C-alpha positions, 0 to 999 in steps of 0.5 A: 490538490493537483498532481504535479505530472507533466507531459514529459513524465506521462511518457514514462508510463507505457502502453500498459500503464495507460490501457490500465489507467484508461479502464479506472480513473472512470469508474473511481470518476462516478464513486468518489470524490477525492482529496489528494494531498503531499504529492510535493513530498514524492521524489522527481526522479530517482528510485523510492518506495511508497508504504501504504495502509490497507483497509479496503479491497478499492485501495491498491485502485484508488492509490493507485489513481493517486500515484497516476496522478502525482506524475511518478508510476509506481510498480505494485507487487502483487499476489502471483495469482493476479497474473494468471486471470486473463486479460488482467495478467496481460495489463500487469505484466504490461505495467512492469508490475511484479508478482509475488510467489509466497511460500515457494522457492522463488519468493525472494524473485519479488525482492529482487524485482523491487530492488532492481526496480528501485536502483533502476530510478523507479518507484515500488509501491508495498503494503507492508501489512500484506493484506486487510488490516484485522484491526477492529477499528480498521487502523495498521496493523503488525507488517512483515518487514519486506518493505524495510529490507528493500528499504535498506538494502537499496538505501532509497527514500521511503515515502509513508502513504495514508488512505481512507474512505476506500472501506465506505465504497468496498467495506472490509471483509463484509458477507453480503446481505442487508445491512453488510452489503459488499459494494455502497456506491452511494451516496459518492464518498469523499477519497483521502490519500496523504503522502507524507516526508520521507521516514527517516531510517538513519538509524539503521543505514550501518547496521547489518541487515538482520531479524530484529534489524528489520523489525525496528525499522518495519515498526517505524515505517509503520509508525509514520503512516500510522501519525498520517493515517490520525491526520486524516481520520482526526483522531489517535491510534490506539497505542499498541498495534494489531497483532493478529497472532497475539489476538488470536492465542487471547482468543484460543486462550479464552473458548479453553476457559469458557469450557 
């Protein structure tokens, strides 16, 4: 689906964002066929969040391409280590991306920066799962509550986005070698990205932002993403979302029972 962007919209991207697009888009044109849908659900003005599922290391480039074509530049939350990589780090800083310092006293900075960006009328993109899904069938797993926290603090629209197909090019956790290649460019794959209508979080608008409220709001967000992914995949997700901690506990019990 063609994007809604105009020449006026493009002025908001800035030099570094344009440079990132100039570097990232040509390989994607070579590697992929694109199936974009739902761009009409992206607000044309004002701050908002996008929340996206994650099943390939290629996902940010594919979603970034989709978002670029929409005419509304997105600010990503990325691991702080990426901002220290020569050239890449300079581009990320220049394009206004937000470093996440996990496990440190600066961890809250990313959320303050995200809230400020949304309140300033920008789009901030979240991968709520925080990492590649561990679900064996690549369905969204239980997520962290950061996106819900920013959404409830700002009251901004939350746009769910599902993507599918990038895992066929760069498979999740592939180890290399015959039958498990880390990079499978051919045949050329179709990557699908679909944006849905804003997630209804009105039930939480007047509630204090507590742990249980954030957890419940996060579940609503993940349900919206999963529903979109079901449409792209043409199948139903499992009734219970994959939980890393629960899976680890079950594996430990199985090992202990087998002794």
